[in-house]
C-alpha positions in Angstrom: -67.7 -26.7 84.9 -64.8 -24.3 85.5 -62.5 -24.1 82.5 -59.0 -25.5 82.8 -56.2 -22.9 82.9 -53.4 -23.7 80.6 -49.7 -23.5 81.4 -49.1 -20.5 79.1 -51.9 -18.6 80.8 -50.5 -19.4 84.2 -47.0 -18.2 83.0 -48.6 -14.9 81.7 -50.3 -14.3 85.1 -47.1 -14.9 87.0 -45.3 -12.4 84.8 -48.0 -9.8 85.3 -47.8 -10.3 89.1 -44.0 -9.9 89.1 -44.0 -6.8 86.9 -46.7 -5.1 88.9 -44.6 -5.7 92.0 -41.6 -3.8 90.7 -40.7 -1.1 88.1 -43.3 -1.6 85.4 -46.1 -3.9 84.3 -47.2 -5.6 81.1 -49.6 -3.5 79.1 -53.1 -4.3 78.1 -55.2 -2.0 75.9 -56.0 0.2 78.9 -52.9 -0.1 81.0 -49.6 1.8 81.0 -46.1 0.6 81.5 -44.0 2.9 83.7 -40.3 2.4 84.0 -38.7 4.3 86.8 -34.9 4.9 87.6 -33.1 1.7 88.5 -31.1 1.0 91.6 -28.2 0.3 89.2 -28.2 4.0 88.1 -29.0 5.4 91.5 -26.2 3.5 93.3 -23.6 4.6 90.8 -24.7 8.2 90.8 -24.7 8.2 94.6 -21.2 6.7 94.6 -19.9 9.3 92.2 -21.5 12.1 94.3 -19.8 10.7 97.4 -16.5 10.3 95.7 -16.3 13.9 94.4 -17.6 15.2 97.7 -14.8 13.5 99.6 -12.2 14.7 97.1 -13.5 18.3 97.4 -13.1 18.1 101.2 -9.6 16.6 100.9 -8.3 19.3 98.5 -10.0 22.0 100.6 -8.2 20.8 103.7 -4.8 20.6 101.9 -5.2 24.1 100.3 -6.5 25.8 103.5 -4.4 24.3 106.2 -2.7 21.0 105.3 0.1 22.2 103.1 0.6 25.3 105.2 1.1 23.2 108.3 3.5 21.0 106.4 5.5 24.1 105.5 5.6 25.1 109.2 6.9 21.7 110.0 9.5 21.9 107.3 11.0 25.3 108.5 10.9 24.2 112.1 12.8 21.0 111.2 15.3 23.1 109.3 15.7 25.3 112.4 16.7 22.2 114.5 19.3 21.3 111.9 20.6 24.8 111.9 20.7 25.1 115.7 22.8 21.9 115.9 25.3 23.3 113.3 25.5 26.6 115.1 26.1 25.0 118.5 28.9 22.8 117.0 30.6 25.9 115.5 30.4 28.0 118.7 31.6 25.1 120.8 34.4 24.1 118.5 37.0 24.8 121.1 34.9 23.5 124.0 34.7 27.0 125.6 30.9 27.7 125.0 29.1 28.3 128.3 25.4 27.6 128.9 24.8 31.3 129.4 26.5 32.2 126.1 24.4 29.6 124.2 21.2 30.7 125.9 21.8 34.4 125.1 22.5 33.5 121.5 19.6 31.1 121.1 17.1 33.5 122.7 18.0 36.1 120.1 17.2 33.8 117.2 13.9 33.2 115.4 12.6 30.6 113.0 13.4 31.6 109.4 9.9 31.4 107.9 9.3 32.8 104.4 7.9 36.3 104.1 4.9 35.1 102.2 2.3 34.6 104.9 0.0 32.6 102.5 2.5 29.7 102.7 2.0 29.3 106.5 -0.9 28.7 108.9 -3.1 31.8 109.4 -2.8 31.6 113.2 1.0 31.4 113.2 2.5 34.3 115.1 5.8 35.8 113.8 8.5 36.3 114.6 8.7 32.9 116.3 11.6 32.4 118.7 13.6 29.2 118.6 11.8 26.5 120.7 12.9 26.4 124.3 14.4 22.9 123.8 17.0 24.5 121.5 18.0 27.0 124.2 18.9 24.2 126.6 22.7 23.9 126.6 22.8 20.4 128.2 20.3 19.0 125.7 22.0 20.5 122.7 25.5 19.4 123.7 25.2 15.8 122.4 24.4 17.3 119.0 21.5 14.8 118.5 19.1 17.3 116.9 17.0 14.5 115.5 16.2 13.3 119.1 15.4 16.8 120.1 13.1 17.1 117.1 11.3 13.8 118.1 10.7 15.1 121.6 9.5 18.5 120.3 7.1 17.1 117.8 5.7 14.7 120.3 5.1 17.6 122.8 3.5 19.9 120.2 1.5 17.3 118.4 3.3 17.8 115.1 4.2 15.3 112.4 7.7 14.0 113.0 8.1 13.4 109.2 8.9 16.8 107.7 8.5 17.3 104.0 11.7 17.1 101.9 10.9 20.6 100.5 8.3 23.3 101.2 5.1 23.6 99.2 5.1 26.6 96.9 2.2 29.1 96.5 1.5 27.4 93.1 1.1 24.0 94.8 -1.3 25.4 97.3 -3.2 27.2 94.6 -3.5 24.0 92.7 -5.4 22.4 95.6 -8.0 25.1 95.4 -8.3 24.8 91.6 -8.8 21.0 91.8 -11.3 21.5 94.7 -13.4 23.8 92.5 -13.3 21.2 89.7 -14.5 18.5 92.1 -17.3 20.8 93.4 -18.3 21.3 89.8 -18.6 17.6 89.3 -20.5 17.3 92.6 -23.0 19.9 91.3 -23.3 18.2 87.9 -23.8 14.7 89.4 -26.3 16.0 91.9 -28.2 17.7 89.2 -28.5 14.6 87.0 -29.3 12.4 90.0 -32.1 14.7 91.2 -33.5 15.2 87.7 -33.5 11.5 87.0 -35.3 10.7 90.3 -38.3 12.6 89.0 -38.3 11.0 85.5 -39.7 7.8 84.0 -40.5 6.3 80.6 -44.1 5.4 80.0 -45.8 3.4 77.3 -49.6 2.9 76.7 -51.8 1.8 73.9 -51.2 4.9 71.8 -47.6 5.9 72.3 -44.8 6.5 74.7 -43.7 9.4 76.9 -39.9 9.7 77.1 -37.9 10.6 80.2 -37.7 14.2 78.8 -41.5 14.4 78.8 -41.9 14.1 75.0 -45.1 12.4 73.9 -44.5 10.2 70.7 -47.5 8.3 69.2 -46.6 5.0 67.7 -47.8 6.3 64.3 -45.0 8.9 64.3 -42.2 6.3 64.9 -40.3 5.8 61.7 -37.2 3.9 62.7 -36.2 1.8 65.8 -32.5 1.2 66.2 -31.8 -1.7 68.6 -28.2 -2.5 67.7 -27.1 -1.5 71.3 -30.1 -2.9 73.1 -28.7 -6.4 73.9 -25.3 -5.1 74.9 -25.9 -1.7 76.5 -29.6 -1.6 76.9 -29.9 1.4 74.6 -32.5 1.9 71.9 -33.1 4.9 69.6 -36.4 5.9 68.0 -36.5 8.3 65.0 -39.9 10.0 64.9 -41.6 12.5 62.8 -45.2 13.7 62.7 -47.6 15.4 65.1 -45.0 15.1 67.9 -42.4 16.9 65.9 -39.2 15.5 64.5 -36.2 14.0 66.4 -34.6 11.0 68.0 -35.6 9.6 71.4 -33.2 7.6 73.5 -34.6 4.6 75.5 -32.1 3.8 78.2 -33.1 0.5 79.7 -30.2 0.4 82.2 -31.3 3.7 83.7 -35.0 3.2 83.5 -36.7 -0.1 84.3 -33.7 -2.4 84.2 -33.3 -6.0 83.1 -33.4 -7.9 86.4 -35.3 -11.2 85.9 -36.6 -11.2 89.4 -38.3 -7.9 88.7 -39.8 -9.1 85.4 -37.2 -7.4 83.2 -39.2 -4.1 83.1 -37.1 -2.4 80.3 -37.6 -5.5 78.1 -41.3 -5.4 78.7 -41.3 -1.8 77.7 -39.5 -2.5 74.5 -41.8 -5.4 73.7 -44.7 -3.1 74.1 -43.2 -0.6 71.7 -42.3 -3.3 69.1 -45.9 -4.7 69.3 -47.2 -1.3 68.0 -44.3 -0.4 65.8 -44.7 -0.6 62.0 -41.6 1.2 60.8 -38.0 0.1 60.1 -36.2 -1.9 62.7 -32.4 -2.0 62.8 -30.8 -4.7 64.9 -27.9 -7.1 64.9 -28.8 -10.7 64.1 -27.5 -13.3 66.5 -24.9 -15.9 65.4 -27.5 -18.6 65.3 -29.9 -16.5 63.2 -27.1 -15.4 60.8 -26.1 -19.1 60.3 -29.8 -20.0 59.7 -30.1 -17.2 57.1 -27.0 -18.3 55.3 -28.3 -21.9 55.3 -31.6 -20.8 53.9 -29.9 -18.8 51.2 -27.7 -21.7 50.2 -30.7 -24.1 50.1 -32.7 -21.6 47.9 
C-alpha cells in the first residue's frame, strides 16, 4: 500500500517548488541556496541611473546653449525697448522722416556684452538692428511689445525674455552640476553592474557572501538580527580559517521577501540559523516580551 502523505509534508513540497521557481531554494544536505539581486533593488538603481542621466543632459543643455540663447533673447528685447525710446525722442516734434529714421536705425547694432562666452557660439557680431525696427511706419505707434511679438514669432524665439541676463558664473554652475550628476551616473552604474553579477550562497558547510568571501558555519561567532525584521539586514561576525571580519546579509537586495516567491532571503537566513551555534542578537516581539515578563513574575 502507498503511504499517506501528511499535510506538513505537502506544505514542505509546495514551498520547495515555489523556491526553486524563483530566487533561491530550500537547502538539503547536498543543495545550495542562491539569492540573486532582487527586482526591488534593480528597479530603484535603474530609476536613479535614469534620473541622474536626465539631469546631466538638462544641465549640459543649459550650460552649452540654453542660458546663452536666453541671454541673446534678453539683449534683443532690450534693443526693442531702446529703439522705441529713441524713436520717441527723435520724433518729439513730429518732424522725423522715414529716411532719417532708417538711416539712423541702419547704423545701430544690438548692444551685446563683449564676453562671447555669454552668447551662442554661432551668433555673428556686430548684429544690426532687426529690419522690423528700421520700418518707420511700424515704429510710429511706439508699440514695441507688438513688434517684439512679431519678431520672435518670425525667428522662432521665446517671447518671454529673462528679467536679467545670466552671468558667466551662472553658466559655469550648470557645467559644475552636470559633472556632479555624471559622477553619480558613474557610481550608480558601477554598483548596478557589480550587483548584477553577485549573489549570496549558502550550503551545508557555510555561506559565500556577495563579496565572494567564504565563511564556514564554524567560524561564525555572532549573528546580529536586530534590523532583519525592519530593514532586511543581518550581520555576521566571523573569525577562523576564513579570517576575521563582519559580513552583511542584505535580504532586500539579494533574494527578497516576496511570499509569492517563497521569501528567498528568509529561507537563506533560516538555513544560516539552522547551522549557527554562536551568539544571536535580536529584538524580542511585543508578545514574546510580555510572555517573558509573565514567566518571570510567575517564577
